[in-house]
C-alpha positions in Angstrom: 48.5 -210.2 56.9 49.9 -213.1 55.0 49.3 -216.2 55.3 51.4 -218.1 57.8 52.5 -214.7 59.4 51.8 -213.0 62.9 52.0 -209.7 64.3 55.2 -209.0 66.5 55.3 -206.3 69.1 56.9 -203.4 67.7 58.5 -200.4 69.5 57.3 -197.0 68.8 56.8 -193.6 70.1 53.2 -194.0 69.7 53.2 -197.3 72.1 55.3 -195.3 74.5 52.9 -191.9 74.1 49.8 -194.7 74.7 51.6 -194.9 78.4 52.2 -199.0 77.5 53.8 -200.1 80.9 57.5 -200.7 81.0 56.8 -203.8 82.7 54.7 -205.0 79.5 57.6 -204.0 77.1 59.7 -205.9 79.4 57.7 -208.6 79.9 56.8 -209.5 76.2 61.2 -208.9 75.2 61.9 -211.7 77.7 59.3 -214.0 75.4 61.1 -213.5 72.0 64.6 -215.5 71.3 66.7 -212.1 71.1 65.6 -210.7 74.4 64.4 -207.4 72.6 61.0 -206.0 71.3 61.3 -205.3 67.9 62.6 -201.4 66.6 61.1 -199.9 63.1 65.2 -200.4 61.9 64.7 -204.5 62.5 62.3 -204.2 59.5 64.0 -201.5 57.7 67.1 -202.6 56.8 65.8 -206.2 55.3 63.9 -204.0 53.2 66.4 -201.5 52.1 68.0 -204.6 51.0 65.5 -206.1 49.3 64.8 -203.1 47.3 67.3 -202.3 44.8 68.6 -204.2 42.1 71.0 -206.3 44.0 68.0 -207.8 45.8 66.8 -208.5 42.7 67.0 -212.5 42.6 65.1 -212.9 45.8 61.6 -212.8 45.1 58.4 -214.2 45.9 58.8 -215.4 49.7 57.9 -214.2 53.1 60.2 -212.5 55.2 59.6 -213.3 58.9 61.5 -210.2 60.8 60.6 -211.3 64.0 63.4 -212.2 66.0 62.9 -215.5 65.8 59.7 -215.9 66.9 58.6 -217.8 63.9 
């Protein structure tokens, strides 16, 4: 983990399979500015933007994909 970053909740099939209570998910979502938990595509979209040559001038930055918690 990079300095200045912190883990945030991510909705995945593994979490659902592990039996994480729906009430916990709703409680975590209420504490985010966007009112929902992060989905895998929420992290994938910025990565697919930065990966190709079009994102080549953006470098040396920590991109927080945390829904506004930072």
